[in-house]
C-alpha positions as CSV (number, residue, x, y, z in Angstrom):
1,M,69.5,-30.4,-75.5
2,I,71.5,-30.6,-72.3
3,K,75.1,-31.1,-72.8
4,Y,78.0,-31.2,-70.5
5,D,81.2,-29.6,-71.3
6,S,84.0,-31.3,-69.8
7,N,86.5,-28.6,-69.3
8,L,84.7,-26.2,-67.7
9,K,82.6,-28.9,-66.0
10,I,79.4,-27.3,-66.3
11,F,76.2,-28.0,-67.9
12,Y,74.6,-26.4,-70.7
13,S,71.3,-25.5,-73.5
14,S,72.5,-26.0,-77.0
15,L,69.2,-24.0,-77.9
16,I,71.1,-21.2,-75.5
17,N,74.6,-21.1,-76.0
18,D,75.9,-20.1,-79.3
19,D,78.1,-16.9,-80.3
20,L,76.2,-14.5,-78.8
21,Y,75.2,-16.1,-75.4
22,F,76.6,-18.3,-73.0
23,S,74.8,-20.3,-69.6
24,G,75.7,-22.8,-67.7
25,F,74.4,-25.1,-64.9
26,S,77.9,-25.8,-62.6
27,T,78.9,-28.7,-61.1
28,K,79.7,-29.6,-57.4
29,T,83.2,-29.9,-59.0
30,L,83.3,-26.3,-59.2
31,G,82.7,-25.7,-55.4
32,D,80.3,-24.5,-53.5
33,G,78.2,-21.2,-55.8
34,R,77.8,-19.4,-52.2
35,K,80.8,-18.7,-51.8
36,I,81.6,-15.3,-54.6
37,N,85.4,-16.2,-54.6
38,V,84.3,-19.6,-56.8
39,I,82.0,-17.9,-59.0
40,F,84.6,-15.2,-60.1
41,N,87.3,-18.0,-60.4
42,F,85.0,-19.8,-62.2
43,F,85.1,-16.7,-65.0
44,E,88.4,-15.8,-64.4
45,K,90.0,-18.8,-64.7
46,N,88.4,-19.6,-67.9
47,D,89.3,-16.1,-69.4
48,I,85.4,-15.2,-70.0
49,S,85.5,-11.7,-69.8
50,F,82.8,-9.2,-68.0
51,K,81.4,-6.2,-67.2
52,K,79.9,-7.4,-63.7
53,I,78.0,-10.3,-61.6
54,V,75.3,-10.0,-59.9
55,I,73.6,-12.6,-57.7
56,L,70.4,-12.9,-56.2
57,E,69.9,-12.5,-53.1
58,Q,67.1,-15.1,-53.0
59,I,64.1,-15.9,-50.5
60,H,61.9,-17.9,-52.0
61,S,59.7,-15.2,-53.5
62,T,58.3,-14.1,-56.5
63,N,60.0,-11.2,-56.4
64,I,61.5,-10.2,-60.3
65,V,63.4,-6.8,-61.1
66,F,64.5,-5.6,-64.5
67,F,68.2,-4.8,-64.0
68,K,69.8,-1.7,-65.5
69,S,73.4,-1.6,-63.5
70,R,73.6,2.0,-62.2
71,S,77.2,1.3,-60.1
72,G,80.5,0.4,-60.7
73,G,81.9,-2.5,-59.3
74,V,82.6,-5.8,-60.5
75,L,79.6,-7.7,-58.3
76,E,76.1,-6.4,-57.3
77,K,73.6,-8.1,-54.8
78,I,70.0,-7.7,-55.3
79,P,68.1,-8.8,-51.6
80,D,65.0,-10.1,-51.7
81,T,64.6,-11.1,-55.4
82,D,64.4,-14.4,-56.9
83,G,64.0,-13.6,-60.3
84,I,65.8,-11.2,-62.7
85,I,65.9,-9.7,-66.7
86,T,68.1,-7.5,-68.4
87,K,68.9,-6.6,-72.4
88,E,72.7,-5.3,-71.4
89,E,76.2,-6.8,-72.2
90,K,78.4,-8.5,-70.8
91,L,76.1,-8.8,-67.7
92,I,76.3,-12.0,-66.0
93,L,72.8,-13.4,-64.2
94,I,73.4,-15.8,-61.7
95,V,71.0,-17.9,-59.3
96,R,71.8,-20.5,-57.0
97,N,70.5,-23.6,-56.1
98,A,70.9,-26.8,-54.2
99,D,67.7,-28.9,-55.2
100,C,65.0,-26.1,-55.8
101,L,64.4,-25.7,-59.5
102,P,66.3,-23.1,-61.9
103,L,65.2,-21.8,-65.5
104,I,67.1,-19.7,-67.8
105,F,65.1,-17.3,-70.7
106,I,66.1,-15.8,-73.3
107,D,64.9,-14.2,-76.5
108,K,67.4,-13.6,-78.9
109,E,65.3,-11.5,-81.2
110,I,65.3,-8.9,-78.7
111,G,68.4,-9.7,-76.6
112,L,66.3,-10.5,-73.5
113,I,68.0,-12.7,-70.4
114,G,66.9,-13.4,-67.4
115,V,67.0,-16.2,-64.4
116,S,65.4,-17.5,-62.0
117,H,64.9,-19.4,-58.7
118,Q,61.8,-21.6,-57.9
119,G,61.7,-24.2,-55.2
120,W,57.9,-25.5,-53.8
121,R,56.9,-21.5,-53.1
122,G,58.1,-20.3,-56.1
123,S,56.4,-23.2,-58.2
124,I,52.6,-22.7,-56.3
125,K,53.2,-18.9,-56.8
126,R,53.7,-19.9,-60.9
127,M,56.8,-18.1,-60.5
128,A,57.9,-19.6,-64.2
129,Q,54.7,-17.9,-66.0
130,K,55.3,-14.4,-64.0
131,M,58.8,-14.4,-65.2
132,I,57.0,-15.0,-69.5
133,D,54.9,-12.1,-68.3
134,N,57.9,-10.2,-66.7
135,M,59.9,-10.6,-70.5
136,V,56.7,-9.8,-72.6
137,E,56.7,-6.6,-71.0
138,Q,60.0,-5.7,-71.9
139,G,59.1,-6.3,-75.5
140,G,59.6,-10.4,-75.4
141,N,57.6,-12.6,-77.6
142,K,56.4,-15.7,-75.9
143,E,56.1,-17.9,-79.0
144,K,60.5,-17.1,-79.2
145,I,61.2,-17.4,-75.7
146,I,63.6,-20.0,-74.7
147,V,63.7,-21.8,-71.0
148,A,66.4,-23.8,-69.8
149,F,65.7,-26.1,-66.7
150,G,68.9,-26.6,-64.8
151,P,69.5,-29.4,-62.1
152,A,67.1,-29.8,-59.5
153,I,65.8,-33.1,-57.1
154,G,63.7,-35.2,-59.4
155,S,60.4,-36.8,-58.7
156,C,62.5,-40.0,-57.5
157,C,63.4,-37.8,-54.6
158,Y,60.6,-35.1,-53.7
159,E,58.6,-36.6,-51.0
160,I,56.2,-33.9,-49.9
161,D,53.3,-34.2,-46.8
162,E,50.3,-34.6,-46.8
163,E,49.7,-30.8,-46.5
164,R,51.9,-29.5,-49.3
165,Y,50.3,-32.7,-51.9
166,Y,46.9,-30.7,-50.9
167,H,48.2,-27.3,-51.2
168,F,49.7,-28.4,-54.6
169,K,46.8,-30.3,-55.6
170,Q,43.9,-27.7,-54.7
171,E,46.3,-25.2,-57.1
172,F,46.8,-27.6,-59.9
173,D,44.2,-30.2,-59.8
174,G,44.3,-30.6,-63.6
175,Y,48.0,-31.5,-63.2
176,S,47.7,-33.7,-60.8
177,N,47.9,-37.0,-63.0
178,K,50.9,-35.6,-64.3
179,I,53.0,-34.5,-61.5
180,F,52.5,-36.8,-58.1
181,S,54.0,-39.9,-57.8
182,Y,52.7,-42.5,-54.7
183,R,54.9,-44.9,-53.4
184,Q,55.3,-47.5,-50.8
185,G,52.7,-45.0,-49.2
186,K,54.1,-42.0,-49.9
187,I,53.6,-38.8,-52.5
188,F,56.2,-37.4,-54.6
189,L,56.1,-34.0,-56.8
190,N,58.0,-33.7,-59.9
191,L,58.5,-29.8,-59.8
192,S,60.1,-29.3,-63.5
193,L,57.6,-30.8,-64.6
194,L,55.2,-29.2,-63.1
195,N,57.1,-25.4,-64.1
196,Y,57.2,-27.0,-67.7
197,L,53.5,-27.7,-67.7
198,L,53.3,-24.2,-67.1
199,L,55.8,-22.8,-69.6
200,L,53.0,-25.1,-72.1
201,D,50.1,-23.4,-70.7
202,K,52.1,-19.9,-70.7
203,G,52.5,-20.4,-74.4
204,V,56.3,-21.0,-74.8
205,D,56.6,-23.2,-77.5
206,K,57.5,-27.3,-77.0
207,K,60.4,-26.9,-78.8
208,N,62.2,-24.0,-76.5
209,I,62.8,-25.8,-74.1
210,D,64.8,-27.9,-72.7
211,F,64.6,-30.3,-69.8
212,F,67.4,-31.3,-67.6
213,P,67.4,-35.2,-67.4
214,F,69.4,-35.9,-64.0
215,C,68.3,-35.3,-59.8
216,T,70.7,-33.5,-57.8
217,K,69.9,-35.9,-54.9
218,C,70.9,-39.0,-57.3
219,D,73.6,-37.4,-58.6
220,K,75.8,-36.6,-55.2
221,R,79.1,-36.9,-57.8
222,R,78.2,-33.8,-59.3
223,F,75.4,-31.8,-57.3
224,F,74.7,-30.7,-53.9
225,S,71.6,-31.5,-52.5
226,F,69.9,-29.8,-49.5
227,R,68.0,-32.9,-48.3
228,R,70.5,-35.0,-49.2
229,D,73.4,-33.1,-47.8
230,N,71.6,-32.9,-43.9
231,K,70.7,-29.3,-44.7
232,K,73.4,-27.7,-42.6
233,N,76.6,-28.7,-44.3
234,Y,75.3,-28.4,-48.1
235,G,76.6,-26.8,-50.5
236,E,74.5,-25.1,-54.0
237,M,75.7,-24.8,-57.4
238,F,75.2,-21.5,-59.4
239,N,73.6,-21.1,-63.1
240,F,74.3,-18.1,-65.3
241,V,73.3,-16.1,-68.8
242,F,74.6,-13.5,-70.0
243,K,75.2,-11.2,-73.6
244,I,79.0,-11.8,-74.6
């Protein structure tokens, strides 16, 4: 279940967080996640110890890295990457978003964690499935992997044009009756549901998926939104996971 921690001002998955793992999806109250000091302030203010924060410099790709710390310092940025996996402890993995979908992955049996960022480009290229494949390559079991969905734009607000509609329809024709809705001559895409279906098709157990219930564009009080906030004046949430 997705829950809200009123002290930390984050949402989190009860399937993931326990004595050994800590994850969360930030809210607007914590500040703009594009600012490094906002991220560090959150962990330091709440006395959350860590060795290093690893931030992806996202490009809407399906590039995924298996991370092993090789350098000193408490911050490392990974260029041109939208997915990351590690087995290291006290290493905080961060993706940021403002409407695109953040996903957190974990296989507790072998201590494997990961995060990924997928907008429409990553989704149409099946980024979520590629993350599962990469975790399996590192010894994960897709039937044991837990996936938590973070805040993203909902089907209530994610209007797409005809070109993008036909692009998705061609790639996911079997999902057409589920991922599209039509209102007043407009086409809307359910990005989160599409990624949920992709994970099920890959073999992830339905009971191991936590589904986020809110829309970033609708919920102005708690979330930034690229589409709502005039594209140039928007902020971003930061989303994280690590082994304590």
